[in-house]
C-alpha positions, 0 to 999 in steps of 0.5 A, spaced: 955 760 929 952 753 928 947 748 931 947 741 930 940 738 930 938 733 925 933 733 919 928 732 924 930 737 929 932 743 925 925 742 921 921 743 927 925 749 930 925 753 924 916 752 924 915 754 931 919 761 929 914 763 923 910 768 923 904 772 919 903 779 919 898 783 916 895 790 918 899 790 924 897 784 928 903 778 928 901 771 930 906 764 929 904 762 923 904 754 926 900 754 933 901 746 932 902 739 929 898 734 927 901 727 926 900 719 926 907 716 927 909 709 924 916 707 922 918 713 917 917 718 922 917 716 929 925 716 930 924 723 926 919 728 926 916 724 932 923 724 936 924 732 934 918 733 937 918 730 943 925 734 945 922 740 943 918 740 948 923 738 953 927 743 951 921 748 951 920 750 944 913 752 942 910 747 936 904 743 940 903 736 938 896 733 936 895 726 935 890 725 930 886 718 928 886 719 920 890 722 917 886 724 911 881 727 918 888 731 921 889 734 914 880 736 914 882 738 921 889 743 918 883 746 914 878 747 918 883 752 922 887 756 917 879 757 914 877 760 921 883 764 921 882 766 914 888 763 912 893 767 917 895 762 921 897 754 919 898 747 922 903 742 919 901 734 918 906 729 919 906 721 917 909 715 917 912 712 910 906 708 905 899 709 907 900 713 912 902 719 908 898 717 901 892 718 906 893 724 907 892 725 899 885 726 899 886 732 904 891 735 900 886 735 894 881 738 898 885 743 901 889 745 894 882 746 891 880 750 897 885 755 896 887 753 903 893 752 906 896 746 910 903 744 911 903 736 909 910 732 911 910 725 908 915 720 910 918 717 905 922 712 902 930 711 904 935 717 900 940 712 901 937 706 898 942 702 903 936 697 904 931 698 898 926 695 897 924 697 904 917 696 908 911 700 904 915 702 897 913 702 891 917 699 885 918 703 879 921 699 874 923 705 870 926 710 875 928 709 883 926 716 884 920 715 884 915 714 892 908 713 893 909 720 895 908 723 888 901 723 888 902 729 892 905 734 886 899 734 882 895 736 889 900 741 892 902 748 890 908 747 892 912 741 893 920 738 894 922 731 897 929 732 902 934 727 898 939 731 902 940 735 909 942 741 905 937 741 901 932 742 907 933 751 908 931 753 900 925 748 901 922 751 908 923 758 905 919 756 898 914 752 903 912 758 907 912 763 900 907 759 898 903 758 905 903 765 905 901 768 899 893 768 898 893 768 891 898 762 891 896 758 897 893 751 898 896 744 899 905 744 901 909 738 901 915 737 904 917 730 903 922 726 908 926 720 907 925 716 913 934 716 914 934 723 912 930 725 917 934 722 923 941 725 919 945 731 923 947 737 919 950 743 922 945 749 921 947 756 921 943 760 926 940 764 922 935 758 919 932 758 926 931 766 928 924 769 928 922 770 921 915 774 919 912 773 913 907 779 911 901 778 908 900 784 903 893 787 902 895 788 893 892 795 890 888 795 884 892 797 878 889 804 876 887 803 869 884 797 871 880 800 876 878 805 871 875 800 867 872 796 871 869 803 874 867 805 866 863 798 866 859 798 872 857 806 871 854 802 864 850 797 867 842 797 868 842 790 872 849 789 875 849 783 881 855 782 886 856 776 887 861 775 894 866 769 894 870 766 899 875 771 898 871 777 901 872 773 908 879 771 908 880 778 906 877 781 912 872 784 906 865 784 910 865 791 912 868 793 906 863 789 902 857 792 906 858 799 904 860 798 897 853 795 897 850 801 901 853 806 897 852 803 890 845 799 891 847 794 887 844 787 889 849 782 892 848 774 892 853 770 895 856 763 893 857 757 899 864 759 901 861 767 901 855 765 906 854 770 910 859 776 907 853 780 907 847 777 913 842 774 911 837 780 913 840 786 909 836 788 904 841 787 898 843 781 900 839 776 895 841 769 898 845 764 894 847 764 887 846 758 881 844 751 883 843 750 889 841 758 890 836 761 892 830 764 886 832 771 887 839 771 886 838 766 880 832 771 877 837 776 878 843 772 875 839 771 869 838 778 867 844 781 869 848 785 864 854 786 869 857 781 874 862 783 879 865 776 882 869 778 889 873 773 890 869 767 887 873 761 883 865 761 879 865 753 880 859 750 876 854 750 882 856 758 882 855 758 875 849 753 875 854 749 869 855 756 866 846 757 865 845 762 871 848 768 866 843 769 860 843 776 858 846 776 851 850 783 852 853 780 860 859 782 862 864 781 869 868 785 873 872 779 877 876 783 883 879 777 885 887 777 888 889 771 884 889 772 876 887 766 874 880 767 877 880 773 876 881 772 868 874 768 868 868 768 863 873 774 860 872 778 865 875 785 867 881 783 871 881 787 878 887 783 881 887 785 888 885 784 895 877 783 896 878 789 902 883 793 898 878 793 892 872 794 895 874 801 898 876 802 891 870 801 888 867 805 892 870 810 892 871 811 885 863 810 885 861 815 890 855 818 886 853 812 882 846 809 885 843 803 880 835 803 880 831 799 884 830 793 880 824 791 885 827 785 887 825 786 894 817 783 893 821 776 890 826 776 896 819 777 901 816 771 898 823 767 899 823 768 906 816 766 906 817 759 902 823 759 907 819 759 913 814 754 910 820 749 909 823 750 915 816 749 919 814 744 914 811 739 920 812 733 915 811 726 919 812 722 921 819 723 921 821 730 920 824 733 913 831 734 913 828 742 911 825 742 919 832 740 922 836 745 919 831 750 921 830 748 928 838 749 928 839 754 926 834 759 929 837 755 936 844 757 935 847 763 937 849 767 931 856 767 934 856 759 933 859 756 927 855 750 923 859 745 919 858 741 913 861 738 907 858 733 903 851 730 900 844 733 900 845 738 905 850 743 903 844 744 898 839 745 902 843 750 908 845 754 902 838 755 900 835 755 906 841 757 912 841 765 914 847 767 917 847 772 923 855 772 923 860 772 917 864 766 921 857 762 923 857 758 915 862 753 914 860 748 908 866 745 904 863 746 897 869 746 893 870 739 894 865 737 897 868 731 901 865 726 905 868 725 912 870 733 913 864 735 918 867 732 924 874 733 922 873 740 920 869 742 926 875 740 930 879 744 927 875 750 927 874 749 934 881 749 936 881 755 932 876 759 935 875 756 942 870 761 944 864 759 938 860 753 939 861 748 933 856 744 931 858 739 925 852 736 922 853 729 918 849 724 915 850 717 916 854 717 909 859 722 912 858 719 918 861 712 916 866 715 912 870 719 918 868 719 925 875 718 928 876 725 930 871 725 935 876 721 938 881 727 938 876 731 941 874 727 947 882 726 948 884 734 947 878 736 951 875 740 946 868 740 946 864 739 939 856 739 938 855 733 933 848 732 929 846 725 926 842 726 921 841 718 920 837 718 913 839 710 910 843 712 905 846 718 901 839 721 900 843 727 896 845 722 890 838 718 891 835 724 889 840 726 884 840 718 882 832 719 881 832 725 877 837 722 873 832 717 871 838 711 874 833 710 880 836 711 886 840 705 884 846 702 890 844 710 894 841 706 900 844 702 906 840 696 905 840 688 906 841 684 899 835 682 897 836 675 895 830 675 890 832 681 886 839 680 887 840 688 889 841 692 895 833 694 895 832 689 901 831 691 909 834 697 912 842 696 916 841 696 923 846 701 923 846 704 930 850 711 929 848 714 936 852 707 939 858 708 934 859 715 937 857 714 944 863 708 944 868 713 940 867 718 946 861 722 946 855 724 950 849 722 946 842 725 946 837 722 942 831 725 939 825 723 934 820 730 934 824 737 932 821 739 939 825 734 942 831 736 937 830 744 940 831 742 947 837 737 945 841 743 942 841 746 949 842 740 951 848 739 948 850 747 949 850 748 956 855 740 956 862 741 957 863 735 954 863 733 946 855 732 945 852 728 939 844 728 937 842 723 933 834 724 929 832 719 923 829 724 917 825 722 911 829 723 905 825 724 900 821 730 904 820 735 899 825 742 898 823 748 895 826 749 888 833 754 887 830 754 879 837 754 877 840 746 874 847 743 875 850 739 868 851 732 870 851 728 864 845 723 863 847 716 858 846 717 851 842 711 850 839 706 854 833 701 854 831 703 861 824 708 860 826 713 866 833 714 863 830 716 856 826 721 859 832 724 864 836 724 858 831 729 854 831 734 860 838 734 860 839 736 853 833 741 853 837 744 860 844 743 856 841 748 851 842 754 855 849 753 857 853 759 855 861 759 854 861 767 857 867 769 852 865 776 853 858 779 851 855 778 844 855 786 841 854 786 835 853 778 834 850 778 826 843 775 827 841 769 824 
C-alpha cells in the first residue's frame, strides 16, 4: 500500500511516529516543531503542519520569533529531557535558514540532538537564480545551506522525493545515538517540499528507537580498576554525560564506596549535590580552589562523561602531578581517548556501576580536603552576602537567587561573567537545578533556552539570568513565551556592557577597550562617554512581560517571591557594579596576549601570560621513567 503525499507532508507524518525508549520507558521523540515561515517553506512544511493538525496527526507547531532562538529553545528542551526527546526547527530559504547556523554550532558543540529543516533553492533550477540564492560560479549544487555540513553530525539535501526515506532514517540514527548526536540537518529545496510522491505505508508506521546503555569491555574495565586501585590521590571529574545517562545515583554510590572526591564541570554541576561531603565543586578556570588543589596533586583523574574543555583543564594547567594518569568513562570513544587516558567506552551509569562493583572493598585514604572545603564555603558565604554598595555586587544577586529558589527550580545562563561566578558560587540542590550552556557559551541563549526548558519541565519554575549584553543579543523569545502562555522568570542584571570581557580585557592589558555601553566621546574619539540610556526593563515590558524594578538585595528577594507567585512571565531588573570583587578560582585560562606592544599594560600582561603558560602540560601520559635533565 502507498500514500500519495507531498515531501513535506510525508516528513511531518514520519516525525510524528518516531519514539525513543530507554530502560523500558517509551516516549515520542519529537514532541513538536518550532518554525518561522517564509517563501521557502510556507507552501511546503507549513502546509504540511496545518494539514497534520486538521487530520489528527500529532506534531504541535510553535511559532518562534528568531531562527537562532528557536534552535536554542530546542536545545534547552532536549537537554532537560536528557536527550531522549528532541524538537524539529523549520525555517524559510536564505537568511531564515542561515540564522540557524549558530544554533547548529551550539547543539553540536554541546552534543545535544536537534533536527534542523532549512529550506533550500529550487532543485529543478527552472527559475534560478531565485530570491536569496547564492550563486557560486564554480558549481550549481552549492547553496547557503552548505555551511550546515561542518556544524551538523548528519547532513543531507533532498533533491528528489525518493531520497527522503533514507535521509530520515539516517537522521534518526544520529539523533538517538548518545555518542554521535548533535545538530542534524535535512535541507529541503522549496519546490521538492511541495512535490507529490507515492510513499510506502511502512514509512509512517510507529518506529521505536532503542537507546541502549553500552557496557564496558571487560579487559578495559580491568585495566581501569587496576589504575584506580593504584591511585593515592584520585579525583573524579563529573561531566554532562552523568546527567544525560541519569547516573547521579550511581555516581553517589561510587563516591561513597571508594571515598574518591568528586569535582564537576559546567555541564556536570549537580551530578553530586553541593552539600555531599565528597563534592568539592567545579574544577578548572572558574572552579573552586578546593577542586583545583586536588586536581594539581591528583595522580589519577577519573573523567566521567566529560569532554575536557579548556575551562575544565584550566587550559591544561590543572593537572600537574608528573605521573598523572587518566581513566575516561565516556559513551563516545572520541572523548574517552583524550589525554592518553585508559578508554572505558560505556554508558556512564552502567560504567559507574561496574567500577563500583569491581572496586568493592577498596577505599582511598582521606587527603584532608574537608578543612579546605569548609574554608571555601566560608569564602562563598562572604561573597554572596558582601554588602557591597552603593550598587550590589553580582555575587550577591546570584547568592540571593540561589537561596530563594526551590531545589526543583532551574537557573539558566550561558555567557558573560555569570557562568564563571555561577560555577564557583552556585550550590546545586537538585540534579537538574543548574543549566549553564558553556560549551559554546552563546550570548542570547538564556531566554530562548529557558523557553525550551520550561516546555520540557512545566512543573518547574525556570529563572533565566541574563546580563544586558546577552539580553540585547536576543530577547525575542519572550514574545513566544507570552503567546504560548508559558511562564518564565527573567532576571535582568544591568551592568552597562560586557562585564566578563571587560574584566578579561583589563587582565590582558587591553584596558576594557570597547566593552562598555557608552556614547562616543568627541574629546577622545572613543566610546568612553556617558552611559547609554538603555532601559531593558521597559523593553521587556514592551514584549509582554510583567516587570519588577529593584535596587537592593532585599527588594530583589521580595521580587523573586512575587515572580514565583505570578502566572505570567515576569522580569526582575536590578543594576549591579561590574567592578565588584569576585573570589579567585586559583586557576588560569589561556587567552593569548600580544607578544609586542607599545602599551605598558599589555607588556605587563604578557609577562604574566608567559609565566602561567609555562605550567601547561601536553597530557600525553605519565612521565614515568623520564630522564631528568
